[in-house]
C-alpha positions in Angstrom: 11.1 -10.6 -27.8 11.1 -7.3 -29.7 14.1 -5.1 -29.4 14.7 -1.7 -31.1 18.4 -0.7 -30.9 20.0 2.5 -32.2 23.8 2.8 -32.6 25.0 6.3 -33.1 28.2 8.3 -33.4 30.6 9.7 -35.9 31.7 8.0 -39.1 34.8 5.9 -38.5 33.8 4.8 -35.0 32.4 1.5 -36.2 28.8 2.5 -35.5 27.4 0.8 -38.6 29.7 -2.2 -38.2 28.5 -2.9 -34.7 24.9 -2.6 -35.8 25.5 -4.9 -38.7 27.3 -7.4 -36.5 24.3 -7.4 -34.1 21.9 -8.0 -37.1 24.0 -10.8 -38.6 24.2 -12.5 -35.1 20.4 -12.3 -34.6 20.0 -13.8 -38.1 22.4 -16.6 -37.2 20.2 -17.3 -34.2 17.1 -17.5 -36.3 15.5 -14.3 -35.3 13.7 -11.7 -37.5 15.9 -8.7 -38.2 16.0 -5.3 -39.9 19.1 -3.1 -40.2 18.9 0.5 -41.5 22.0 2.6 -41.8 22.0 6.4 -41.9 25.1 8.5 -42.5 26.3 11.8 -43.9 28.3 12.2 -47.1 31.6 12.3 -45.2 33.5 9.0 -44.9 34.9 9.8 -41.4 33.8 12.4 -39.0 30.2 12.9 -40.2 27.2 11.6 -38.3 26.4 7.9 -38.6 23.7 5.8 -37.0 21.8 2.6 -37.6 18.7 1.1 -36.4 18.5 -2.6 -35.7 15.2 -4.3 -34.9 15.4 -7.9 -33.6 12.2 -9.9 -32.9 10.9 -13.4 -32.5 8.0 -12.6 -34.9 8.0 -10.8 -38.3 8.8 -7.1 -38.0 6.1 -4.6 -39.0 8.3 -1.6 -39.4 12.1 -1.2 -39.3 11.7 2.4 -38.1 12.2 3.3 -34.5 11.4 6.7 -33.0 11.7 5.5 -29.4 14.2 2.6 -29.1 14.5 0.6 -26.0 18.3 0.4 -26.4 20.7 3.1 -27.5 24.4 2.7 -28.0 25.9 6.3 -28.1 29.5 6.9 -29.1 29.7 10.7 -28.8 28.1 13.9 -27.4 25.8 14.7 -30.3 24.4 11.2 -30.3 23.9 11.3 -26.5 22.0 14.6 -26.8 19.8 13.2 -29.6 19.0 9.7 -28.3 19.1 9.9 -24.5 15.7 11.7 -24.3 14.0 9.1 -26.6 15.0 5.8 -25.0 11.8 4.2 -23.8 11.3 4.0 -20.0 12.8 0.8 -18.8 15.3 0.8 -21.7 19.1 0.8 -21.7 21.4 3.6 -22.7 25.1 2.5 -23.3 27.4 5.5 -23.3 31.0 5.8 -24.4 32.0 7.7 -21.3 35.4 8.5 -22.9 33.7 10.9 -25.4 30.4 11.9 -23.8 30.7 14.7 -21.3 27.1 14.7 -20.1 25.4 12.7 -17.4 22.0 11.2 -18.0 19.3 12.9 -15.8 16.9 10.1 -16.5 15.9 7.8 -13.6 13.5 5.6 -15.7 16.3 3.9 -17.8 19.3 1.8 -17.1 22.5 3.7 -18.0 25.8 1.9 -18.6 28.8 4.3 -18.6 31.6 2.6 -20.4 35.0 4.3 -21.0 35.2 2.5 -24.3 37.7 4.6 -26.1 40.1 4.6 -23.1 39.8 0.8 -22.8 40.3 0.4 -26.5 43.5 2.5 -26.3 44.8 0.3 -23.5 44.2 -2.7 -25.7 46.2 -1.0 -28.4 43.5 -0.2 -31.0 41.0 2.7 -30.5 38.9 1.3 -33.4 37.6 -1.5 -31.2 35.7 0.7 -28.8 32.6 -0.3 -30.7 33.0 -3.9 -29.6 33.6 -2.9 -26.0 30.3 -1.1 -26.1 28.5 -4.0 -27.7 29.9 -6.4 -25.1 28.6 -4.1 -22.3 25.2 -3.9 -24.0 24.9 -7.7 -24.2 26.1 -8.1 -20.6 23.1 -5.9 -19.6 20.6 -7.2 -22.2 21.4 -10.7 -23.5 19.4 -10.4 -26.7 21.9 -12.6 -28.6 24.5 -15.0 -27.3 28.0 -13.8 -26.9 29.4 -17.0 -28.5 27.3 -16.4 -31.6 28.6 -12.8 -31.8 32.2 -14.1 -31.6 31.6 -16.7 -34.4 29.8 -14.1 -36.6 32.6 -11.7 -36.0 35.2 -14.2 -37.0 33.2 -15.1 -40.2 32.7 -11.4 -41.0 36.4 -10.6 -40.7 37.3 -13.5 -42.9 40.7 -14.5 -44.0 41.6 -11.1 -45.3 41.2 -9.5 -41.9 42.2 -12.5 -39.8 44.9 -10.3 -38.1 42.1 -8.3 -36.5 40.3 -11.3 -34.9 42.3 -11.4 -31.6 42.0 -7.6 -30.8 38.3 -7.6 -31.7 37.5 -10.6 -29.6 39.5 -9.2 -26.7 37.6 -5.9 -26.9 34.3 -7.7 -27.0 35.2 -9.9 -23.9 36.4 -6.7 -22.1 33.0 -5.1 -22.7 31.1 -8.2 -21.5 33.1 -8.3 -18.3 32.8 -4.6 -17.7 29.0 -4.7 -18.3 28.6 -7.6 -15.8 30.8 -5.9 -13.1 29.0 -2.6 -13.4 25.6 -4.3 -13.1 26.5 -6.1 -9.9 
């Protein structure tokens, strides 16, 4: 296995968190991993993205110009990464904030109204976990149970009050990704 994943959006959407969670989960499963964040000087509202490479063998380069998976949270990210996803790859789109349709027929596109669903759950900041769940429903590169355990560990005791909503959001994304695929 060799997966190059880009997670991209605005600062404050949990773009880096979801990439880091994916990286820690892959590490917990004994895989080789790189995680490279990139963000503007603004704390919230600026551009943010990260590249995660997960492999069974040592990774030669952490850089990805043509990822096989892109998780896009907003229009600018869609416009930047939709054209560069490798043929046969997966594009997971936050349909709540992306107003474009993919014209590509050589990739799998998962349209997920993540922000709307997160709002229904009572916390818009968990849209990132809904998107991650949909991604893993389509491409099971790590086990959902491992994601859940790493998420609980990462939140720790200080953020224990966020466990339930985050786990519910992740489960919602997994279910949605499976339904859409069928």
